[in-house]
C-alpha positions in Angstrom: 46.7 -2.6 9.2 43.6 -4.6 9.3 41.4 -4.9 6.3 37.9 -6.1 6.2 35.0 -6.5 3.6 31.9 -6.1 5.3 31.5 -4.9 9.1 28.2 -5.3 10.9 28.6 -4.9 14.7 32.6 -4.6 14.8 32.9 -7.8 16.9 35.5 -9.4 14.8 37.3 -6.2 14.5 37.7 -6.0 18.2 38.8 -9.6 18.4 41.2 -9.0 15.8 42.7 -5.5 17.2 43.1 -7.9 20.6 45.1 -10.4 19.0 47.6 -7.6 17.4 47.7 -5.9 20.6 48.7 -9.4 22.5 51.1 -10.0 19.9 53.1 -6.9 20.5 52.2 -5.5 17.2 51.4 -1.8 16.4 48.0 -1.4 14.9 48.3 1.6 12.2 44.2 1.6 11.1 41.3 -0.2 10.1 39.9 -0.2 6.6 36.6 -1.3 5.6 35.1 -1.8 2.4 31.5 -1.7 3.5 30.2 -0.6 6.5 26.4 -1.8 7.6 26.7 0.3 10.8 28.1 3.3 12.6 28.4 2.3 16.3 31.3 0.2 15.6 33.1 2.9 14.5 32.8 5.2 17.3 33.6 2.7 19.7 37.2 1.8 17.9 37.8 5.7 17.4 37.5 5.9 21.4 40.4 3.5 21.3 42.4 5.8 19.2 42.2 3.5 16.1 42.0 5.0 12.7 39.3 3.8 10.9 38.6 4.2 7.1 35.4 2.9 5.3 34.8 3.0 1.7 30.9 2.5 1.2 28.9 3.2 4.6 25.4 1.5 4.0 24.4 2.1 7.6 21.4 4.4 6.5 19.9 1.8 4.0 19.1 -0.8 6.6 15.8 -1.0 7.9 
């Protein structure tokens, strides 16, 4: 399980997922406290990664 506080683009999460995979570990999901966009969520779900977001602020961005 990867836990992150704030995600904007998802690039750091992608790097962490690659690190987990390269270590031979099994990723059970990603949990994020605050999401600033939605695009990264779909990309991870397309990779069959479970994603949980506590607070979605993507609609508040200008």
